[in-house]
KOLFI-956549 format. One record per residue: residue number from 1; y negated, x, z of N, C-alpha, C, CB in turn. Coordinates in Angstrom, 2 decimals, decimal comma. Atoms other than C-alpha are relative to their C-alpha. Glycine has a CB too. Example, Ala and Ser with C-alpha at 12.3 -4.5 7.8 and 13.67 -1.06 7.14 Angstrom:
2
k 1 | n_c2 1,19 | n_c1 0,89 | n_c3 0,00 | ca_c2 4,50 | ca_c1 12,30 | ca_c3 7,80 | c_c2 -1,20 | c_c1 0,90 | c_c3 0,00 | cb_c2 -0,03 | cb_c1 -0,99 | cb_c3 1,25
k 2 | n_c2 1,19 | n_c1 -0,82 | n_c3 -0,06 | ca_c2 1,06 | ca_c1 13,67 | ca_c3 7,14 | c_c2 -1,09 | c_c1 -0,77 | c_c3 0,73 | cb_c2 -0,46 | cb_c1 0,41 | cb_c3 -1,42
END
This chain:
103
k 1 | n_c2 -0,53 | n_c1 0,41 | n_c3 -1,29 | ca_c2 -15,65 | ca_c1 -8,79 | ca_c3 -10,48 | c_c2 -0,81 | c_c1 0,71 | c_c3 1,09 | cb_c2 1,53 | cb_c1 0,32 | cb_c3 0,13
k 2 | n_c2 0,79 | n_c1 -0,54 | n_c3 -1,11 | ca_c2 -17,70 | ca_c1 -8,31 | ca_c3 -7,34 | c_c2 0,93 | c_c1 0,67 | c_c3 1,01 | cb_c2 -0,83 | cb_c1 -1,12 | cb_c3 0,68
k 3 | n_c2 -0,75 | n_c1 -0,68 | n_c3 -1,06 | ca_c2 -16,50 | ca_c1 -5,87 | ca_c3 -4,69 | c_c2 -0,44 | c_c1 -0,52 | c_c3 1,36 | cb_c2 -0,20 | cb_c1 1,52 | cb_c3 -0,09
k 4 | n_c2 0,31 | n_c1 0,41 | n_c3 -1,37 | ca_c2 -16,28 | ca_c1 -7,05 | ca_c3 -1,10 | c_c2 -0,71 | c_c1 1,13 | c_c3 0,72 | cb_c2 1,29 | cb_c1 -0,42 | cb_c3 0,77
k 5 | n_c2 0,79 | n_c1 -1,02 | n_c3 -0,68 | ca_c2 -18,84 | ca_c1 -5,25 | ca_c3 1,03 | c_c2 0,21 | c_c1 0,01 | c_c3 1,51 | cb_c2 -1,45 | cb_c1 -0,20 | cb_c3 -0,31
k 6 | n_c2 -0,16 | n_c1 0,07 | n_c3 -1,45 | ca_c2 -18,24 | ca_c1 -6,48 | ca_c3 4,60 | c_c2 1,03 | c_c1 -1,07 | c_c3 0,37 | cb_c2 -1,35 | cb_c1 -0,30 | cb_c3 0,68
k 7 | n_c2 -0,91 | n_c1 1,02 | n_c3 -0,51 | ca_c2 -15,80 | ca_c1 -8,49 | ca_c3 6,69 | c_c2 -0,74 | c_c1 -1,33 | c_c3 0,13 | cb_c2 0,60 | cb_c1 0,42 | cb_c3 1,36
k 8 | n_c2 0,80 | n_c1 1,23 | n_c3 -0,11 | ca_c2 -18,59 | ca_c1 -11,00 | ca_c3 7,36 | c_c2 -0,16 | c_c1 -0,67 | c_c3 -1,36 | cb_c2 -1,39 | cb_c1 0,31 | cb_c3 0,60
k 9 | n_c2 0,09 | n_c1 0,56 | n_c3 1,35 | ca_c2 -19,00 | ca_c1 -11,44 | ca_c3 3,60 | c_c2 1,31 | c_c1 -0,69 | c_c3 -0,37 | cb_c2 -0,34 | cb_c1 1,11 | cb_c3 -1,02
k 10 | n_c2 -1,31 | n_c1 0,62 | n_c3 0,28 | ca_c2 -15,27 | ca_c1 -12,15 | ca_c3 3,30 | c_c2 0,08 | c_c1 -1,38 | c_c3 0,66 | cb_c2 1,17 | cb_c1 0,91 | cb_c3 0,51
k 11 | n_c2 -0,05 | n_c1 1,28 | n_c3 -0,74 | ca_c2 -15,49 | ca_c1 -14,85 | ca_c3 5,98 | c_c2 -0,92 | c_c1 -1,04 | c_c3 -0,62 | cb_c2 -0,37 | cb_c1 0,22 | cb_c3 1,47
k 12 | n_c2 0,96 | n_c1 0,94 | n_c3 0,60 | ca_c2 -18,56 | ca_c1 -16,41 | ca_c3 4,37 | c_c2 0,50 | c_c1 -0,50 | c_c3 -1,35 | cb_c2 -1,38 | cb_c1 0,67 | cb_c3 -0,15
k 13 | n_c2 -0,44 | n_c1 0,39 | n_c3 1,33 | ca_c2 -17,13 | ca_c1 -16,40 | ca_c3 0,85 | c_c2 1,21 | c_c1 -0,93 | c_c3 0,04 | cb_c2 0,34 | cb_c1 1,23 | cb_c3 -0,81
k 14 | n_c2 -1,20 | n_c1 0,85 | n_c3 -0,03 | ca_c2 -13,76 | ca_c1 -17,88 | ca_c3 1,78 | c_c2 -0,32 | c_c1 -1,41 | c_c3 0,51 | cb_c2 1,08 | cb_c1 0,63 | cb_c3 0,88
k 15 | n_c2 0,37 | n_c1 1,30 | n_c3 -0,55 | ca_c2 -15,56 | ca_c1 -20,72 | ca_c3 3,57 | c_c2 -1,02 | c_c1 -0,76 | c_c3 -0,84 | cb_c2 -0,55 | cb_c1 0,18 | cb_c3 1,38
k 16 | n_c2 1,00 | n_c1 0,66 | n_c3 0,85 | ca_c2 -18,08 | ca_c1 -21,52 | ca_c3 0,82 | c_c2 0,36 | c_c1 0,18 | c_c3 -1,46 | cb_c2 -1,41 | cb_c1 0,57 | cb_c3 0,26
k 17 | n_c2 -0,30 | n_c1 -0,06 | n_c3 1,43 | ca_c2 -17,03 | ca_c1 -22,36 | ca_c3 -2,72 | c_c2 1,45 | c_c1 0,37 | c_c3 -0,28 | cb_c2 -0,89 | cb_c1 0,99 | cb_c3 -0,66
k 18 | n_c2 -1,36 | n_c1 -0,31 | n_c3 0,46 | ca_c2 -13,97 | ca_c1 -21,47 | ca_c3 -4,74 | c_c2 0,08 | c_c1 1,48 | c_c3 -0,37 | cb_c2 0,40 | cb_c1 -0,90 | cb_c3 -1,21
k 19 | n_c2 -0,13 | n_c1 -1,44 | n_c3 0,20 | ca_c2 -12,92 | ca_c1 -17,84 | ca_c3 -4,59 | c_c2 1,47 | c_c1 0,40 | c_c3 -0,12 | cb_c2 -0,67 | cb_c1 0,76 | cb_c3 1,14
k 20 | n_c2 -1,30 | n_c1 -0,66 | n_c3 0,04 | ca_c2 -9,94 | ca_c1 -15,76 | ca_c3 -5,54 | c_c2 -0,24 | c_c1 1,45 | c_c3 0,39 | cb_c2 0,69 | cb_c1 -0,11 | cb_c3 -1,43
k 21 | n_c2 0,12 | n_c1 -1,36 | n_c3 -0,48 | ca_c2 -9,61 | ca_c1 -12,53 | ca_c3 -3,62 | c_c2 1,16 | c_c1 0,82 | c_c3 -0,56 | cb_c2 -0,01 | cb_c1 0,05 | cb_c3 1,55
k 22 | n_c2 -0,99 | n_c1 -0,94 | n_c3 0,52 | ca_c2 -7,80 | ca_c1 -9,67 | ca_c3 -5,36 | c_c2 0,04 | c_c1 1,19 | c_c3 0,94 | cb_c2 -0,35 | cb_c1 0,43 | cb_c3 -1,47
k 23 | n_c2 -0,21 | n_c1 -1,13 | n_c3 -0,91 | ca_c2 -6,42 | ca_c1 -7,17 | ca_c3 -2,87 | c_c2 0,63 | c_c1 1,12 | c_c3 -0,80 | cb_c2 0,90 | cb_c1 -0,40 | cb_c3 1,23
k 24 | n_c2 -0,39 | n_c1 -1,10 | n_c3 0,87 | ca_c2 -6,03 | ca_c1 -3,78 | ca_c3 -4,48 | c_c2 -0,38 | c_c1 1,33 | c_c3 0,65 | cb_c2 -0,66 | cb_c1 -0,14 | cb_c3 -1,40
k 25 | n_c2 0,40 | n_c1 -1,33 | n_c3 -0,47 | ca_c2 -6,44 | ca_c1 -0,01 | ca_c3 -4,00 | c_c2 -0,04 | c_c1 0,95 | c_c3 -1,18 | cb_c2 0,98 | cb_c1 0,52 | cb_c3 1,10
k 26 | n_c2 0,19 | n_c1 -0,96 | n_c3 1,09 | ca_c2 -7,50 | ca_c1 2,91 | ca_c3 -6,16 | c_c2 1,29 | c_c1 0,74 | c_c3 -0,35 | cb_c2 -1,09 | cb_c1 1,01 | cb_c3 0,36
k 27 | n_c2 -1,22 | n_c1 -0,78 | n_c3 0,22 | ca_c2 -4,15 | ca_c1 4,69 | ca_c3 -5,75 | c_c2 1,17 | c_c1 -0,85 | c_c3 -0,51 | cb_c2 0,40 | cb_c1 0,68 | cb_c3 1,27
k 28 | n_c2 -1,09 | n_c1 0,93 | n_c3 0,35 | ca_c2 -2,06 | ca_c1 1,60 | ca_c3 -6,65 | c_c2 0,19 | c_c1 -0,08 | c_c3 -1,52 | cb_c2 -0,30 | cb_c1 -1,41 | cb_c3 0,58
k 29 | n_c2 -0,28 | n_c1 -0,02 | n_c3 1,43 | ca_c2 -0,46 | ca_c1 2,05 | ca_c3 -10,09 | c_c2 0,06 | c_c1 -1,43 | c_c3 -0,56 | cb_c2 1,31 | cb_c1 0,74 | cb_c3 -0,28
k 30 | n_c2 -0,13 | n_c1 1,38 | n_c3 0,48 | ca_c2 0,40 | ca_c1 -1,66 | ca_c3 -10,43 | c_c2 -1,36 | c_c1 -0,70 | c_c3 -0,03 | cb_c2 0,98 | cb_c1 -0,78 | cb_c3 0,88
k 31 | n_c2 1,36 | n_c1 0,55 | n_c3 0,00 | ca_c2 -3,23 | ca_c1 -2,51 | ca_c3 -9,60 | c_c2 -0,75 | c_c1 0,46 | c_c3 -1,24 | cb_c2 -0,77 | cb_c1 0,41 | cb_c3 1,27
k 32 | n_c2 0,66 | n_c1 -0,52 | n_c3 1,21 | ca_c2 -4,41 | ca_c1 -0,31 | ca_c3 -12,46 | c_c2 0,53 | c_c1 -0,71 | c_c3 -1,25 | cb_c2 0,22 | cb_c1 1,54 | cb_c3 -0,13
k 33 | n_c2 -0,61 | n_c1 0,68 | n_c3 1,15 | ca_c2 -2,01 | ca_c1 -2,10 | ca_c3 -14,84 | c_c2 -0,71 | c_c1 -1,32 | c_c3 -0,30 | cb_c2 1,50 | cb_c1 -0,24 | cb_c3 0,25
k 34 | n_c2 0,61 | n_c1 1,31 | n_c3 0,23 | ca_c2 -3,75 | ca_c1 -5,47 | ca_c3 -14,34 | c_c2 -1,50 | c_c1 0,09 | c_c3 -0,30 | cb_c2 0,21 | cb_c1 -0,88 | cb_c3 1,22
k 35 | n_c2 1,45 | n_c1 -0,13 | n_c3 0,21 | ca_c2 -7,33 | ca_c1 -4,11 | ca_c3 -14,59 | c_c2 -0,47 | c_c1 -0,38 | c_c3 -1,40 | cb_c2 -0,42 | cb_c1 1,41 | cb_c3 0,29
k 36 | n_c2 0,53 | n_c1 0,30 | n_c3 1,34 | ca_c2 -7,65 | ca_c1 -4,34 | ca_c3 -18,40 | c_c2 -0,10 | c_c1 -1,49 | c_c3 -0,33 | cb_c2 0,87 | cb_c1 0,66 | cb_c3 -1,02
k 37 | n_c2 0,05 | n_c1 1,42 | n_c3 0,35 | ca_c2 -6,92 | ca_c1 -8,07 | ca_c3 -18,54 | c_c2 -0,64 | c_c1 -0,89 | c_c3 1,06 | cb_c2 1,37 | cb_c1 -0,50 | cb_c3 -0,28
k 38 | n_c2 0,65 | n_c1 0,83 | n_c3 -1,03 | ca_c2 -8,65 | ca_c1 -9,23 | ca_c3 -15,35 | c_c2 -1,30 | c_c1 -0,64 | c_c3 -0,49 | cb_c2 -0,28 | cb_c1 0,83 | cb_c3 1,23
k 39 | n_c2 1,20 | n_c1 0,69 | n_c3 0,50 | ca_c2 -12,00 | ca_c1 -9,87 | ca_c3 -17,13 | c_c2 0,34 | c_c1 -1,23 | c_c3 -0,85 | cb_c2 -0,83 | cb_c1 0,97 | cb_c3 -0,84
k 40 | n_c2 -0,42 | n_c1 1,15 | n_c3 0,80 | ca_c2 -10,18 | ca_c1 -12,19 | ca_c3 -19,55 | c_c2 0,45 | c_c1 -1,16 | c_c3 0,91 | cb_c2 1,14 | cb_c1 0,40 | cb_c3 -0,96
k 41 | n_c2 -0,44 | n_c1 1,02 | n_c3 -0,95 | ca_c2 -8,56 | ca_c1 -14,04 | ca_c3 -16,64 | c_c2 -1,21 | c_c1 -0,64 | c_c3 0,68 | cb_c2 0,96 | cb_c1 0,61 | cb_c3 1,07
k 42 | n_c2 1,22 | n_c1 0,53 | n_c3 -0,62 | ca_c2 -11,96 | ca_c1 -14,40 | ca_c3 -14,95 | c_c2 -0,70 | c_c1 -0,99 | c_c3 -0,92 | cb_c2 -0,96 | cb_c1 1,14 | cb_c3 0,38
k 43 | n_c2 0,65 | n_c1 0,90 | n_c3 0,97 | ca_c2 -13,37 | ca_c1 -15,99 | ca_c3 -18,13 | c_c2 0,78 | c_c1 -1,30 | c_c3 -0,15 | cb_c2 -0,13 | cb_c1 0,69 | cb_c3 -1,36
k 44 | n_c2 -0,83 | n_c1 1,20 | n_c3 0,16 | ca_c2 -10,44 | ca_c1 -18,44 | ca_c3 -18,34 | c_c2 -0,12 | c_c1 -0,95 | c_c3 1,19 | cb_c2 1,46 | cb_c1 0,41 | cb_c3 -0,18
k 45 | n_c2 0,06 | n_c1 0,81 | n_c3 -1,22 | ca_c2 -11,05 | ca_c1 -19,68 | ca_c3 -14,78 | c_c2 -1,40 | c_c1 0,09 | c_c3 0,61 | cb_c2 1,07 | cb_c1 0,47 | cb_c3 1,03
k 46 | n_c2 1,39 | n_c1 -0,12 | n_c3 -0,47 | ca_c2 -14,84 | ca_c1 -20,05 | ca_c3 -14,39 | c_c2 -0,29 | c_c1 -0,80 | c_c3 1,28 | cb_c2 -0,93 | cb_c1 -0,46 | cb_c3 -1,08
k 47 | n_c2 0,20 | n_c1 0,75 | n_c3 -1,25 | ca_c2 -14,41 | ca_c1 -22,48 | ca_c3 -11,46 | c_c2 0,10 | c_c1 0,92 | c_c3 1,22 | cb_c2 1,02 | cb_c1 -1,13 | cb_c3 0,11
k 48 | n_c2 -0,21 | n_c1 -0,93 | n_c3 -1,10 | ca_c2 -13,47 | ca_c1 -19,49 | ca_c3 -9,31 | c_c2 -0,89 | c_c1 1,23 | c_c3 -0,16 | cb_c2 1,47 | cb_c1 0,43 | cb_c3 0,08
k 49 | n_c2 0,65 | n_c1 -1,30 | n_c3 -0,04 | ca_c2 -15,46 | ca_c1 -16,44 | ca_c3 -8,30 | c_c2 1,05 | c_c1 0,99 | c_c3 0,50 | cb_c2 -1,29 | cb_c1 0,00 | cb_c3 0,93
k 50 | n_c2 -1,01 | n_c1 -1,00 | n_c3 -0,34 | ca_c2 -13,22 | ca_c1 -13,37 | ca_c3 -8,20 | c_c2 -0,65 | c_c1 1,12 | c_c3 0,80 | cb_c2 0,69 | cb_c1 0,55 | cb_c3 -1,28
k 51 | n_c2 0,51 | n_c1 -1,03 | n_c3 -0,89 | ca_c2 -13,73 | ca_c1 -10,85 | ca_c3 -5,41 | c_c2 1,07 | c_c1 1,05 | c_c3 0,20 | cb_c2 -0,44 | cb_c1 -0,62 | cb_c3 1,37
k 52 | n_c2 -0,93 | n_c1 -1,11 | n_c3 -0,21 | ca_c2 -12,08 | ca_c1 -7,43 | ca_c3 -5,23 | c_c2 -0,09 | c_c1 0,46 | c_c3 1,45 | cb_c2 -0,30 | cb_c1 1,17 | cb_c3 -0,97
k 53 | n_c2 -0,08 | n_c1 -0,48 | n_c3 -1,38 | ca_c2 -10,94 | ca_c1 -6,39 | ca_c3 -1,74 | c_c2 0,77 | c_c1 1,32 | c_c3 -0,02 | cb_c2 0,69 | cb_c1 -1,06 | cb_c3 0,95
k 54 | n_c2 -0,65 | n_c1 -1,31 | n_c3 -0,05 | ca_c2 -10,20 | ca_c1 -2,68 | ca_c3 -1,37 | c_c2 0,88 | c_c1 0,08 | c_c3 1,24 | cb_c2 -1,05 | cb_c1 1,14 | cb_c3 0,00
k 55 | n_c2 -0,97 | n_c1 0,01 | n_c3 -1,09 | ca_c2 -7,07 | ca_c1 -2,48 | ca_c3 0,74 | c_c2 -0,28 | c_c1 1,09 | c_c3 1,02 | cb_c2 1,41 | cb_c1 0,16 | cb_c3 -0,55
k 56 | n_c2 0,23 | n_c1 -1,10 | n_c3 -0,92 | ca_c2 -7,98 | ca_c1 0,89 | ca_c3 2,22 | c_c2 -1,27 | c_c1 -0,20 | c_c3 0,82 | cb_c2 -0,08 | cb_c1 1,31 | cb_c3 -0,77
k 57 | n_c2 1,27 | n_c1 0,22 | n_c3 -0,70 | ca_c2 -11,52 | ca_c1 -0,12 | ca_c3 3,14 | c_c2 0,09 | c_c1 -1,19 | c_c3 0,96 | cb_c2 -1,12 | cb_c1 -0,23 | cb_c3 -1,01
k 58 | n_c2 -0,08 | n_c1 1,23 | n_c3 -0,79 | ca_c2 -10,52 | ca_c1 -3,53 | ca_c3 4,54 | c_c2 1,44 | c_c1 -0,26 | c_c3 0,46 | cb_c2 -0,52 | cb_c1 -1,20 | cb_c3 -0,81
k 59 | n_c2 -1,39 | n_c1 0,11 | n_c3 -0,45 | ca_c2 -7,08 | ca_c1 -2,90 | ca_c3 6,05 | c_c2 0,15 | c_c1 -1,10 | c_c3 1,05 | cb_c2 0,48 | cb_c1 1,34 | cb_c3 0,57
k 60 | n_c2 -0,07 | n_c1 1,05 | n_c3 -1,02 | ca_c2 -7,89 | ca_c1 -5,28 | ca_c3 8,94 | c_c2 0,01 | c_c1 -1,39 | c_c3 -0,65 | cb_c2 -1,18 | cb_c1 0,12 | cb_c3 0,99
k 61 | n_c2 0,00 | n_c1 1,27 | n_c3 0,73 | ca_c2 -8,64 | ca_c1 -8,12 | ca_c3 6,49 | c_c2 1,38 | c_c1 -0,23 | c_c3 -0,61 | cb_c2 -1,11 | cb_c1 -0,02 | cb_c3 -1,11
k 62 | n_c2 -1,34 | n_c1 0,11 | n_c3 0,58 | ca_c2 -5,34 | ca_c1 -7,40 | ca_c3 4,75 | c_c2 1,01 | c_c1 -0,40 | c_c3 1,07 | cb_c2 0,42 | cb_c1 1,33 | cb_c3 -0,66
k 63 | n_c2 -0,94 | n_c1 0,29 | n_c3 -1,08 | ca_c2 -3,41 | ca_c1 -7,41 | ca_c3 8,02 | c_c2 -0,18 | c_c1 -1,42 | c_c3 0,52 | cb_c2 -0,17 | cb_c1 0,99 | cb_c3 1,14
k 64 | n_c2 0,28 | n_c1 1,35 | n_c3 -0,50 | ca_c2 -5,10 | ca_c1 -10,62 | ca_c3 9,20 | c_c2 0,50 | c_c1 -1,08 | c_c3 -0,96 | cb_c2 -1,50 | cb_c1 -0,18 | cb_c3 0,24
k 65 | n_c2 -0,46 | n_c1 0,96 | n_c3 1,01 | ca_c2 -4,03 | ca_c1 -12,30 | ca_c3 5,95 | c_c2 1,43 | c_c1 0,26 | c_c3 -0,46 | cb_c2 -0,93 | cb_c1 0,04 | cb_c3 -1,19
k 66 | n_c2 -1,39 | n_c1 -0,34 | n_c3 0,33 | ca_c2 -0,49 | ca_c1 -10,85 | ca_c3 5,89 | c_c2 0,14 | c_c1 0,52 | c_c3 -1,43 | cb_c2 0,89 | cb_c1 -1,22 | cb_c3 0,18
k 67 | n_c2 -0,06 | n_c1 -0,64 | n_c3 1,32 | ca_c2 -1,25 | ca_c1 -8,88 | ca_c3 2,72 | c_c2 0,49 | c_c1 1,42 | c_c3 0,22 | cb_c2 -1,40 | cb_c1 -0,03 | cb_c3 -0,73
k 68 | n_c2 -0,60 | n_c1 -1,32 | n_c3 -0,21 | ca_c2 1,13 | ca_c1 -5,95 | ca_c3 2,92 | c_c2 0,48 | c_c1 0,62 | c_c3 -1,29 | cb_c2 1,15 | cb_c1 -0,10 | cb_c3 0,99
k 69 | n_c2 -0,33 | n_c1 -0,52 | n_c3 1,31 | ca_c2 1,79 | ca_c1 -5,52 | ca_c3 -0,78 | c_c2 -1,14 | c_c1 -0,28 | c_c3 -0,94 | cb_c2 1,31 | cb_c1 -0,61 | cb_c3 -0,54
k 70 | n_c2 1,09 | n_c1 0,18 | n_c3 0,95 | ca_c2 -0,68 | ca_c1 -5,05 | ca_c3 -3,60 | c_c2 0,49 | c_c1 0,33 | c_c3 -1,40 | cb_c2 -1,22 | cb_c1 0,88 | cb_c3 0,37
k 71 | n_c2 1,12 | n_c1 0,93 | n_c3 -0,01 | ca_c2 -1,91 | ca_c1 -6,21 | ca_c3 -6,01 | c_c2 0,42 | c_c1 -1,39 | c_c3 0,47 | cb_c2 -0,63 | cb_c1 -0,09 | cb_c3 -1,38
k 72 | n_c2 -0,26 | n_c1 1,35 | n_c3 -0,50 | ca_c2 -2,12 | ca_c1 -9,59 | ca_c3 -4,32 | c_c2 -1,25 | c_c1 -0,84 | c_c3 -0,14 | cb_c2 0,46 | cb_c1 0,03 | cb_c3 1,48
k 73 | n_c2 1,08 | n_c1 0,95 | n_c3 0,21 | ca_c2 -4,23 | ca_c1 -12,70 | ca_c3 -4,73 | c_c2 0,09 | c_c1 -1,11 | c_c3 1,05 | cb_c2 0,05 | cb_c1 -0,59 | cb_c3 -1,43
k 74 | n_c2 0,08 | n_c1 1,19 | n_c3 -0,86 | ca_c2 -5,38 | ca_c1 -15,43 | ca_c3 -2,31 | c_c2 -1,17 | c_c1 -0,83 | c_c3 -0,49 | cb_c2 -0,18 | cb_c1 0,39 | cb_c3 1,52
k 75 | n_c2 1,03 | n_c1 0,92 | n_c3 0,45 | ca_c2 -7,34 | ca_c1 -18,48 | ca_c3 -3,46 | c_c2 -0,47 | c_c1 -0,90 | c_c3 1,12 | cb_c2 0,50 | cb_c1 -0,83 | cb_c3 -1,16
k 76 | n_c2 0,60 | n_c1 0,88 | n_c3 -1,01 | ca_c2 -9,72 | ca_c1 -20,48 | ca_c3 -1,25 | c_c2 -0,96 | c_c1 -0,98 | c_c3 -0,66 | cb_c2 -0,74 | cb_c1 0,83 | cb_c3 1,07
k 77 | n_c2 1,01 | n_c1 0,99 | n_c3 0,39 | ca_c2 -11,79 | ca_c1 -23,62 | ca_c3 -1,69 | c_c2 -0,63 | c_c1 -0,53 | c_c3 1,28 | cb_c2 0,62 | cb_c1 -1,16 | cb_c3 -0,85
k 78 | n_c2 0,76 | n_c1 0,43 | n_c3 -1,18 | ca_c2 -14,41 | ca_c1 -24,14 | ca_c3 1,03 | c_c2 0,81 | c_c1 0,10 | c_c3 1,29 | cb_c2 -0,47 | cb_c1 -1,42 | cb_c3 -0,18
k 79 | n_c2 -0,71 | n_c1 -0,27 | n_c3 -1,24 | ca_c2 -12,28 | ca_c1 -22,61 | ca_c3 3,78 | c_c2 1,47 | c_c1 -0,37 | c_c3 -0,01 | cb_c2 -0,66 | cb_c1 -0,71 | cb_c3 1,09
k 80 | n_c2 -1,41 | n_c1 0,40 | n_c3 0,08 | ca_c2 -8,97 | ca_c1 -24,14 | ca_c3 2,69 | c_c2 0,74 | c_c1 0,97 | c_c3 -0,93 | cb_c2 0,14 | cb_c1 -1,46 | cb_c3 -0,51
k 81 | n_c2 -0,80 | n_c1 -0,87 | n_c3 0,85 | ca_c2 -6,35 | ca_c1 -21,72 | ca_c3 1,43 | c_c2 0,76 | c_c1 -0,86 | c_c3 -1,01 | cb_c2 0,99 | cb_c1 0,86 | cb_c3 0,84
k 82 | n_c2 -0,65 | n_c1 0,76 | n_c3 1,07 | ca_c2 -5,18 | ca_c1 -23,06 | ca_c3 -1,93 | c_c2 1,37 | c_c1 0,56 | c_c3 -0,35 | cb_c2 -0,88 | cb_c1 -0,02 | cb_c3 -1,23
k 83 | n_c2 -1,27 | n_c1 -0,64 | n_c3 0,34 | ca_c2 -2,40 | ca_c1 -20,56 | ca_c3 -2,44 | c_c2 -0,13 | c_c1 1,49 | c_c3 0,03 | cb_c2 0,48 | cb_c1 -0,45 | cb_c3 -1,37
k 84 | n_c2 -0,03 | n_c1 -1,45 | n_c3 -0,04 | ca_c2 -1,35 | ca_c1 -16,96 | ca_c3 -2,41 | c_c2 1,10 | c_c1 0,53 | c_c3 -0,89 | cb_c2 0,17 | cb_c1 0,51 | cb_c3 1,43
k 85 | n_c2 -0,96 | n_c1 -0,71 | n_c3 0,82 | ca_c2 0,43 | ca_c1 -14,61 | ca_c3 -4,73 | c_c2 0,02 | c_c1 1,41 | c_c3 0,58 | cb_c2 -0,39 | cb_c1 -0,01 | cb_c3 -1,56
k 86 | n_c2 0,01 | n_c1 -1,21 | n_c3 -0,79 | ca_c2 1,20 | ca_c1 -11,85 | ca_c3 -2,28 | c_c2 1,37 | c_c1 0,67 | c_c3 -0,09 | cb_c2 -0,37 | cb_c1 -0,29 | cb_c3 1,47
k 87 | n_c2 -1,21 | n_c1 -0,81 | n_c3 0,08 | ca_c2 3,80 | ca_c1 -9,21 | ca_c3 -3,08 | c_c2 -0,37 | c_c1 1,38 | c_c3 -0,49 | cb_c2 1,07 | cb_c1 -0,66 | cb_c3 -0,94
k 88 | n_c2 0,27 | n_c1 -1,35 | n_c3 0,49 | ca_c2 4,09 | ca_c1 -5,57 | ca_c3 -3,98 | c_c2 0,48 | c_c1 0,18 | c_c3 -1,43 | cb_c2 0,67 | cb_c1 1,03 | cb_c3 0,90
k 89 | n_c2 -0,54 | n_c1 -0,08 | n_c3 1,35 | ca_c2 5,61 | ca_c1 -6,39 | ca_c3 -7,38 | c_c2 -1,11 | c_c1 0,09 | c_c3 -1,04 | cb_c2 0,89 | cb_c1 -1,21 | cb_c3 -0,28
k 90 | n_c2 0,92 | n_c1 -0,04 | n_c3 1,15 | ca_c2 3,90 | ca_c1 -5,60 | ca_c3 -10,67 | c_c2 -0,12 | c_c1 -1,42 | c_c3 -0,54 | cb_c2 0,50 | cb_c1 0,99 | cb_c3 -1,12
k 91 | n_c2 0,26 | n_c1 1,36 | n_c3 0,48 | ca_c2 2,29 | ca_c1 -8,75 | ca_c3 -12,08 | c_c2 -0,48 | c_c1 0,05 | c_c3 -1,44 | cb_c2 -1,03 | cb_c1 -0,71 | cb_c3 0,90
k 92 | n_c2 0,46 | n_c1 0,10 | n_c3 1,38 | ca_c2 1,79 | ca_c1 -9,77 | ca_c3 -15,69 | c_c2 -1,20 | c_c1 -0,93 | c_c3 -0,06 | cb_c2 1,13 | cb_c1 -0,51 | cb_c3 -0,93
k 93 | n_c2 1,12 | n_c1 0,91 | n_c3 0,20 | ca_c2 -1,24 | ca_c1 -11,58 | ca_c3 -17,06 | c_c2 0,47 | c_c1 -1,44 | c_c3 0,08 | cb_c2 -0,69 | cb_c1 0,27 | cb_c3 -1,34
k 94 | n_c2 -0,54 | n_c1 1,36 | n_c3 0,00 | ca_c2 0,91 | ca_c1 -14,66 | ca_c3 -17,58 | c_c2 0,32 | c_c1 -0,47 | c_c3 1,42 | cb_c2 1,27 | cb_c1 -0,08 | cb_c3 -0,87
k 95 | n_c2 -0,33 | n_c1 0,37 | n_c3 -1,39 | ca_c2 2,13 | ca_c1 -14,63 | ca_c3 -13,96 | c_c2 -1,27 | c_c1 -0,29 | c_c3 0,80 | cb_c2 0,81 | cb_c1 1,12 | cb_c3 0,68
k 96 | n_c2 1,26 | n_c1 0,22 | n_c3 -0,73 | ca_c2 -1,41 | ca_c1 -14,33 | ca_c3 -12,61 | c_c2 -0,64 | c_c1 -1,31 | c_c3 -0,43 | cb_c2 -0,97 | cb_c1 1,19 | cb_c3 -0,23
k 97 | n_c2 0,59 | n_c1 1,24 | n_c3 0,50 | ca_c2 -2,66 | ca_c1 -17,13 | ca_c3 -14,84 | c_c2 0,79 | c_c1 -1,22 | c_c3 0,48 | cb_c2 -0,06 | cb_c1 0,01 | cb_c3 -1,54
k 98 | n_c2 -0,81 | n_c1 1,11 | n_c3 -0,52 | ca_c2 0,26 | ca_c1 -19,38 | ca_c3 -13,81 | c_c2 -0,33 | c_c1 -0,25 | c_c3 1,46 | cb_c2 1,51 | cb_c1 0,30 | cb_c3 -0,17
k 99 | n_c2 0,37 | n_c1 0,17 | n_c3 -1,39 | ca_c2 -0,60 | ca_c1 -18,74 | ca_c3 -10,17 | c_c2 -1,32 | c_c1 -0,73 | c_c3 0,13 | cb_c2 -0,08 | cb_c1 1,36 | cb_c3 0,70
k 100 | n_c2 1,33 | n_c1 0,62 | n_c3 -0,09 | ca_c2 -4,26 | ca_c1 -19,66 | ca_c3 -10,70 | c_c2 0,04 | c_c1 -1,45 | c_c3 -0,45 | cb_c2 -1,03 | cb_c1 0,78 | cb_c3 -0,84
k 101 | n_c2 -0,13 | n_c1 1,38 | n_c3 0,48 | ca_c2 -3,34 | ca_c1 -22,78 | ca_c3 -12,68 | c_c2 0,65 | c_c1 -0,89 | c_c3 1,05 | cb_c2 0,81 | cb_c1 -0,05 | cb_c3 -1,29
k 102 | n_c2 -0,70 | n_c1 0,80 | n_c3 -1,01 | ca_c2 -1,14 | ca_c1 -23,89 | ca_c3 -9,77 | c_c2 -0,88 | c_c1 -0,35 | c_c3 1,20 | cb_c2 1,22 | cb_c1 0,76 | cb_c3 0,47
k 103 | n_c2 0,85 | n_c1 0,21 | n_c3 -1,17 | ca_c2 -4,05 | ca_c1 -23,84 | ca_c3 -7,31 | c_c2 -0,66 | c_c1 -1,37 | c_c3 0,00 | cb_c2 -1,07 | cb_c1 1,07 | cb_c3 0,07
END
């Protein structure tokens, strides 16, 4: 999973192609829980490029997208928001996959 480097990159990626942004932070216990199975999820959904957004580094991006709980996911297709799974609750692999399938 690629790490977001700049706000401009975020804007460019969400407007070009199919991306799922994972909002997370190093200190977030629930974010660490999903790390082991995220590579498997990425392989199951090759139509999407997954981008990690560090909540602490990109707090303005989080605020602009109403992401106040992590881990959270937002899917885009060429600038159109397809859906969001935004909450502070712990997420299972099955829940994340169901969200992506619904996009």
